N, C-alpha and C positions, 0 to 999 in steps of 0.2 A: 345942240344939244349937247351937251357936258359926255362921252362915253360914260363917268361913272353914274349920271342920270339912265342913261341906256341900259345900265347893268343892272339899277334898281328897279327899271321896268321890265326888262325880261325875268328876275327872279321875284317878281310879282305873279306876271303869268304863268311860270312854272308851280309856283306855290297854287295858285287857284286850279292851276290843271290837276297837281296833285290830291288838292279836295276832291274835286268831282270825281278823280278814280278812288277816293276813299268811299264815297256815297254810294257810287255805283258796287264795290265790292262788298259795302255792306249787305246790299240785296243778294247779289248772287254767291257770294263766300259764304253766307251763312251754311252751317251744317244739313245736308242733303241736298239745297237746294242747286247747288253745282253739278252734282250727279244727278237729278233730274234732268238737269237743263241737257247734261251730256248722252245723257238717256234717249231723250227727244231727240235731240240732235240728230241721233246713229238712226231712229225712226221716224216715220212719218208722220204715225202717230201710236198710242201707246193705252192701254185701259188701265184702270185705275190698279184692279189686280196684278196685274205686269209689273208694273213697276212695284208697286209693294213686294212680289216676289224675286226682284231682281236686288230691290235694293236691301230685304231682309229688313224690315222696317214697319213699324207700330200702323195701323188704320188712321186713327188721329193724329199720327205725326203729321202723315204723307199725305191724309187731307188740310191738316193747317198749311203744310210749306205749300202744296199745291194751289190754295186760295192766296197763300201771299205773292205767288210767282203770277198768277193770274191779276189780283190785283196791282203789281207792276206791270202789266203790260207785257210779259214774257212769254204766258201760254194761253192758249184758249182752253174751253170747257165746251164738248158738245154731248149732250146725251143721247141715245140710241135708244128710241122707242120700241121700234122691232125688235119682238121676242120678249121673254119673260127671263131671268131677269131684268130690271134696267140695267143697261149697261153706259157708263162714261167712258168719254175718249180723250186725250190730251194730246195737244200739239203745239208746238212753236208758234210763234207767232211770225211775219216776216221780217220784223224789227230784231225778233232775236236768232230768226235762223241765221240774221249775219253772223252770228256766232260760231256758228260752224268753220271759219278760217282761221279761229281764234284756237279753238279746238284741235286741229289739226297741228296749227303751230304748238301749241301745248304737248300733244301727242309727242311730235319732232323734238323737243326740247326736253322731255323725258325721256326720251330713250338715249339722248345724248347724255343728260344726265345720271341715265343707271349704268353707263358704259365707261363714265368718266374714269372707272378704277381698273378696267381691263386694257384701257391703251397701255399705262406706264410698265 
């Protein structure tokens, strides 16, 4: 195979991977979604009102975002029947739990980015 052909194949692979990344980002990069996932990553599970209080978000917007994340298979919802009123808790799915390493890496990168002007 010619080197030029190999370069074209490699370029197509990169373009395909970028498109996949954009598709994933379209899901987790929407307003509130990344923050919700981050809070759930830092905690085993959280109740609706805990998330609402931390995010300072309306109930309707939070409910909509949680439904979207649940539909995408990133979080699970569990109703707690004991006691009154009914409480619902949310947690990351095992697949979404794998984002922990990305969140840790992102936190480290943010710290470097924030200190970039202090190094001069």
